[in-house]
N, C-alpha and C positions, 0 to 999 in steps of 0.2 A: 229394749234396744240393743242390749249387750249380746243377745243371742242371734243377731242378724247375721246372715252368711257373709263371708268375705270372699273376694276372688283371689285366686292363687295363680300368679304369672299367666294371666289370660285364660286360665282354665275355668272349669265350672266352679260355682260358689262352694266354699268350704265352711262348714259350721265350726266355730271356735267354742269349745266348752269352757265352762267356768274354771274347771281344774287346770286347763291349759293356760288360761290367763293368769291364774295364781302362780303356776309354775314359772311362767315368763317373768312375772313381777319378782318372784323369788330369785331367779337367776340375775336379774338386773340389780337387785339389792346386794347379792353376793359379790358381783363385779364392783359395785360402788364401794363396798366394804373393803375388798381386796386392794382397790386403788388407794383408799384412805390409809389402810395399813401400810402399804408401800411408801406412801408419803411420810408417815410417822417413822418408819424404819430408816428412811433416808435422812430425815432430820436427826434422829438419834445417832446414826453413824457419823454424820458431820460434826455433831456435838462432841462425841467421844474421841474423834480422830485428832491427832496432833500434827497432821500434815494434810495437804490437799489430796482428795480422793478422786481417782479416775471414774468417769461415768460407768465404765464397764464393771468396775468393782461395786459401785452402788447398785447397778442393775442386778447383779448376782446376789447381793446381800438382801435386796428388797424382793424376795420371792421369785427370783430368776425372771424378772421382767425384761423387756427389750431395752436396749441402750437408748433408743429414741424416746421411749416412755420415761426412762430415768431422767433424761434431759428435760422433758416437759414437766416432770414433778419437781426437779430442782428449780426450774424457772418459776413454777407456781409458788414454791417455798420462798424464793427470792422476792416475789411480788408481795406475798403475805407479810414478810418482815419489813419491806419498804412501806407498805400501806399503814402498818402499825407504828411507824417511826421508831422502831426498836433500837436499842443500843447495840444490837447484834445485826449482822447482815450476812446474806449468802452471796458468795462470789463464785461465778462460773467463768473460768479463764478460757481463752481461745483454744488452749490445748485440751479442753474437755475435762479439766480437773475442777472440783468444787470444794469450797471451804465454808465453814460457818465461823465468823470472826467478829471481834469487837470493832465497831466503827472507829475510824481513826480519831475522831474528836473526843473519844472516851478513853483512849489508850493511856494517856498520862494519868488519869484519875485512878485507873485500876492496875497499872503496871506493877505496883509494889506487891500485888497479890499473886502475880503469875510466876509460878515455879521458883519461888524464893529468890527473885532477882534482887541482888544487893546493889542499890545505887542511891545516890543522894536525891532528895526531892527535886532540886533544881535540875539535875541531870534528867530525871524522868519527865519533867515538864518540857525541857528542850527536846527530848526524844519524841514526845507527843506532838510537838510542833513540826518537827521534821517528818513524822509519820503523816500528819495532816496535809502538809504541803507536798510531800513526795520527795522533794529535794529542796535544799535551802543553802544559800551562801552564808558562810560563817559570819561575814560582816553584817548581814541582815539581823542577826540575833540581837544586836545592840538596840534595835527598834522595840524588841519585845522584853528584854531582860536587862537589869542593871548588874553591876558588879563583875566579878571575874568569870566571865562566860567561857573563856578558853580552857580553864581548869575543868569545867564540866564536859566540854567537848572532848578533852583528852580522856576523861573518865569513860565516856561513851565509846571512844575508839578502843580503849584498853579492854572494855567489856565485849568488844566485837560487834556492837549494834549499828555503828555507822562507819563509813569510810570518809576520808577527807582528801579529795583530789584537788591539786593546785588549779586555781581558776583566776588568772590575772594576779592581783595583789592579795587575794583572799583564797579561801578553799570552799569547794562545793561539798556539802554534807549529803550523803546518800545512805539509805538503809541497806543493811546487809542481809544475806540469807539467814544468818543466825537470828536477826531480829524477827524476820518473818516466821521462822520456825518456833522461836520462843513464845511469841505473842500470837501465834496462829493467825497471821494475816497474810493474804496473798500479795504477791509482788506486782499485781496489775493495777493497784489503786493509783 
């Protein structure tokens, strides 16, 4: 059955030889391998980078693939990390920059390991909560922590990881660019 003639664009039947079938399968295998290699290269680039990477840079790094293909591979990688419920996540920002980062709920647990950041344990837990919420009123910290929380907020402000803008009788705590750079987290969460 494999040697039955095939039609070619409405023309006369064309016989496909076994060697042509093998060559076609070989090409498809090579394309699949190249795509998988590009995916792995993009993952490695995101892992090693300490800043968001533009899709154009990822495309060039991954065997000079098209930017659209790089976007699809980043989205595939994002889906894989989400399906595994990994502590890591891939973020693709609207501006076309991608990052591999620690999920916000795990930042407080691992913050002390990142780039020799010197801060107290309670400050790192507060920072993790602010990272998880995105923004937090300083007065809300009393719901989560006891003791002198303002001292730890002051510590985080001095380290440059949060800003505290006046918000009524309290202050709104927000993450800074330094936080996102240090902990390799995108600002889009």
